[in-house]
C-alpha positions as CSV (number, residue, x, y, z in Angstrom):
1,M,-9.1,82.7,26.7
2,I,-12.8,83.3,25.7
3,K,-14.9,80.3,24.8
4,Y,-17.5,80.4,22.1
5,K,-20.1,77.9,21.0
6,L,-20.7,77.5,17.3
7,L,-23.9,76.1,15.6
8,I,-22.9,74.6,12.3
9,E,-24.6,73.4,9.1
10,Y,-22.8,71.5,6.4
11,D,-23.3,69.3,3.3
12,G,-20.9,66.5,4.0
13,T,-20.8,65.1,0.5
14,D,-17.3,66.3,-0.5
15,Y,-15.6,66.1,2.9
16,C,-13.8,63.2,4.6
17,G,-15.9,63.7,7.7
18,W,-15.9,66.0,10.7
19,Q,-12.7,64.9,12.4
20,R,-9.3,66.4,11.3
21,Q,-7.3,63.7,9.5
22,S,-4.3,63.4,7.2
23,Q,-6.6,64.5,4.4
24,P,-6.9,68.2,4.0
25,N,-10.7,68.3,3.6
26,S,-12.1,67.5,7.1
27,I,-14.9,69.9,8.2
28,Q,-13.1,70.5,11.6
29,G,-9.8,71.4,9.9
30,I,-11.5,73.7,7.4
31,I,-13.3,75.6,10.1
32,E,-10.0,75.8,12.2
33,H,-8.2,77.3,9.1
34,A,-11.0,79.8,8.6
35,I,-10.7,81.0,12.2
36,K,-7.0,81.3,11.9
37,K,-7.5,83.6,8.9
38,F,-9.9,85.7,10.9
39,C,-8.0,86.2,14.1
40,G,-4.6,84.7,13.7
41,N,-5.2,82.1,16.4
42,I,-4.2,78.5,15.9
43,V,-7.2,76.7,17.4
44,T,-8.9,73.4,18.0
45,V,-12.6,73.3,17.2
46,Q,-14.2,70.5,19.3
47,G,-17.4,69.1,17.8
48,A,-20.3,67.4,19.5
49,G,-20.4,64.6,17.0
50,R,-17.7,63.1,14.7
51,T,-19.8,62.7,11.6
52,D,-18.4,60.3,9.0
53,S,-17.5,61.1,5.4
54,G,-20.6,62.0,3.4
55,V,-22.8,62.6,6.5
56,H,-24.5,66.0,6.8
57,A,-25.4,68.3,9.6
58,S,-28.1,70.9,10.2
59,G,-27.4,71.3,13.9
60,Q,-23.7,70.3,14.7
61,V,-22.4,72.1,17.7
62,A,-18.7,72.9,18.5
63,H,-16.7,75.1,20.8
64,V,-13.5,77.1,20.3
65,N,-11.3,79.1,22.6
66,L,-10.1,82.5,21.3
67,E,-7.4,84.7,22.8
68,R,-9.6,87.7,23.2
69,E,-13.2,88.7,23.2
70,Y,-15.0,89.6,20.0
71,D,-18.5,90.6,19.1
72,I,-20.4,87.4,18.3
73,K,-21.8,88.7,15.1
74,R,-18.3,89.6,13.9
75,I,-17.1,86.1,14.6
76,E,-20.0,84.6,12.7
77,Q,-19.6,86.9,9.7
78,A,-15.8,86.5,9.6
79,I,-15.7,82.7,9.7
80,N,-18.4,82.5,7.1
81,F,-16.5,84.9,4.9
82,Y,-13.5,82.5,4.9
83,L,-15.9,79.6,4.4
84,K,-17.6,81.2,1.4
85,D,-16.1,78.6,-1.1
86,E,-17.2,75.7,1.2
87,K,-20.5,73.9,1.9
88,I,-20.2,74.8,5.5
89,S,-22.0,77.6,7.4
90,I,-21.8,79.0,10.9
91,L,-25.4,79.6,11.8
92,K,-24.9,81.1,15.3
93,V,-22.1,82.0,17.7
94,T,-22.7,82.2,21.5
95,K,-20.2,83.1,24.2
96,V,-20.2,80.3,26.8
97,D,-18.8,79.5,30.2
98,K,-15.3,78.1,30.3
99,D,-16.6,74.8,31.6
100,F,-18.8,74.2,28.5
101,D,-17.7,71.4,26.3
102,A,-19.5,70.7,23.0
103,R,-18.9,67.0,23.3
104,F,-18.9,66.1,27.0
105,S,-21.6,68.6,28.1
106,A,-24.1,67.2,25.5
107,L,-27.3,65.8,27.1
108,K,-29.0,64.5,23.9
109,R,-28.0,64.0,20.3
110,Y,-30.6,63.9,17.5
111,Y,-29.9,62.2,14.1
112,R,-32.3,61.9,11.2
113,Y,-32.0,59.4,8.4
114,K,-33.8,60.4,5.1
115,I,-34.9,57.9,2.5
116,I,-36.6,58.4,-0.9
117,N,-38.4,55.2,-1.8
118,R,-39.2,55.2,-5.5
119,N,-38.1,53.6,-8.8
120,S,-36.9,56.7,-10.6
121,P,-33.4,58.1,-10.0
122,L,-32.7,61.1,-7.8
123,T,-31.8,64.5,-9.3
124,Y,-31.6,67.5,-7.0
125,D,-31.9,65.2,-4.0
126,L,-28.9,63.2,-5.1
127,N,-26.4,62.8,-2.1
128,K,-29.1,64.3,0.2
129,Y,-31.2,61.1,0.6
130,C,-30.7,57.4,0.6
131,H,-32.4,56.1,-2.5
132,V,-34.2,52.8,-2.0
133,V,-36.0,51.2,-5.1
134,T,-37.6,48.2,-3.3
135,P,-40.9,49.2,-1.7
136,L,-40.6,49.6,2.0
137,N,-43.2,48.5,4.5
138,L,-43.5,51.3,7.0
139,E,-45.6,49.4,9.5
140,I,-43.0,46.6,9.8
141,M,-40.2,49.1,10.1
142,E,-42.0,50.8,13.0
143,Q,-42.3,47.4,14.7
144,A,-38.7,46.6,14.1
145,V,-37.2,49.8,15.6
146,K,-38.8,49.2,18.9
147,S,-36.2,46.5,19.6
148,F,-33.5,49.2,19.5
149,I,-35.1,51.4,22.2
150,G,-33.6,51.2,25.7
151,Q,-30.2,50.2,27.0
152,H,-28.4,47.4,25.0
153,D,-25.0,46.1,24.1
154,F,-24.7,47.4,20.5
155,T,-21.6,45.4,19.6
156,T,-23.3,44.2,16.4
157,F,-23.8,47.8,15.3
158,R,-20.4,49.1,16.2
159,S,-17.5,50.0,13.9
160,S,-14.4,47.9,14.4
161,N,-12.6,51.3,14.7
162,C,-14.9,52.6,17.4
163,Q,-13.0,54.1,20.4
164,S,-15.8,54.2,22.9
165,P,-14.9,52.4,26.1
166,S,-18.2,50.4,26.1
167,P,-20.6,49.1,23.5
168,V,-23.5,49.7,25.8
169,K,-25.7,52.7,24.8
170,N,-29.2,53.8,25.6
171,I,-31.5,54.8,22.8
172,D,-34.3,57.1,24.1
173,K,-36.5,57.3,21.0
174,I,-36.8,56.3,17.4
175,I,-39.6,57.8,15.3
176,V,-40.5,56.6,11.8
177,K,-42.4,59.0,9.5
178,K,-43.5,59.0,5.9
179,N,-44.5,61.8,3.5
180,C,-45.4,60.5,0.0
181,D,-42.2,58.7,-1.1
182,E,-40.0,60.2,1.6
183,I,-39.3,58.3,4.8
184,Y,-37.7,59.9,7.9
185,I,-36.3,58.0,10.8
186,D,-35.3,60.1,13.9
187,F,-32.9,58.8,16.5
188,V,-32.5,60.3,20.0
189,A,-29.8,59.3,22.5
190,K,-27.2,60.8,24.8
191,S,-24.5,59.4,22.5
192,F,-23.9,56.9,19.8
193,L,-21.2,54.5,18.8
194,Q,-19.2,55.0,15.6
195,T,-21.4,54.1,12.6
196,Q,-24.1,52.9,14.9
197,V,-27.0,54.8,13.3
198,R,-25.9,53.7,9.7
199,S,-25.5,50.1,11.0
200,M,-29.0,50.1,12.5
201,M,-30.5,51.8,9.3
202,G,-28.9,49.1,7.1
203,C,-30.8,46.5,9.2
204,I,-34.1,48.6,9.3
205,I,-34.0,48.9,5.5
206,K,-33.6,45.1,5.1
207,V,-36.6,44.5,7.4
208,G,-38.7,47.1,5.5
209,A,-37.8,45.6,2.2
210,G,-39.0,42.1,3.4
211,S,-35.5,40.5,3.4
212,W,-35.7,40.1,7.2
213,N,-38.6,39.8,9.6
214,S,-39.0,42.3,12.4
215,Y,-37.8,39.9,15.0
216,K,-34.3,39.8,13.4
217,I,-33.3,43.0,15.1
218,S,-33.6,41.4,18.6
219,E,-31.6,38.4,17.3
220,L,-28.8,40.8,16.1
221,I,-28.7,42.7,19.3
222,N,-28.4,39.5,21.3
223,A,-25.7,38.1,19.0
224,K,-23.2,40.8,19.8
225,D,-21.5,39.9,16.5
226,R,-20.5,42.6,14.0
227,S,-20.3,40.1,11.2
228,Q,-24.1,39.5,11.4
229,C,-25.0,43.2,10.8
230,A,-26.4,44.4,7.5
231,K,-24.3,46.5,5.2
232,L,-24.0,50.1,6.4
233,A,-26.7,52.4,5.0
234,P,-25.3,55.1,2.8
235,P,-23.9,58.2,4.6
236,C,-25.8,60.6,2.3
237,G,-29.1,60.0,4.2
238,L,-27.8,60.8,7.6
239,Y,-28.0,64.2,9.3
240,L,-26.9,65.4,12.8
241,T,-29.9,67.7,13.4
242,R,-29.6,68.9,17.0
243,V,-27.6,68.6,20.2
244,D,-29.2,69.5,23.6
245,Y,-27.3,71.1,26.6
246,L,-28.3,72.1,30.1
247,E,-28.6,75.8,29.3
């Protein structure tokens, strides 16, 4: 078996998420089917992040084992040929060591949440940004996100379906930026709980809109109570942008 790393981009709007499920339109399943068409192998494509339905990626990473060695450009072109009717693209293929694992070898994962903060409806940015009509206070949002940084028990921000053995995670960095009516919030950590970023973003938006004060975030972390979390922020604003590895 020869192992290959795939760098993947997708628009998650019309898919049930990364992970193969009973539905036929998972991103993982569609890529696996494209590889089978290319080389005849029935494969499992293991992703670095199990993005939810409607979540996008510009830097998803996965690995796959093939029965024989191929030119990496041929693999890239062949998979993309069979993905031509999908909003999924293989950006790069790399041959890797047999010990490489897209999920467990990852050192850092980077997510970006994108907001357009304006009154008027979205047109070509529909399903690519979270649309917030209420004016958001960037300064208060920047203050609030500081409470998330570091190691915490994130039970309040964890999906009830999360399979992680522990709710404790370490957030390395959160950066809030603004460009006209666009707001970007970047999250960096080794790993995240299921729906953790969207849960945190739901709370950050409430703080920015003035519904909660900036100290509310610390209270929610200490509560360790999922029922106190804000409503999940929409998946359309979330992007998996990068995954770091030792090499």
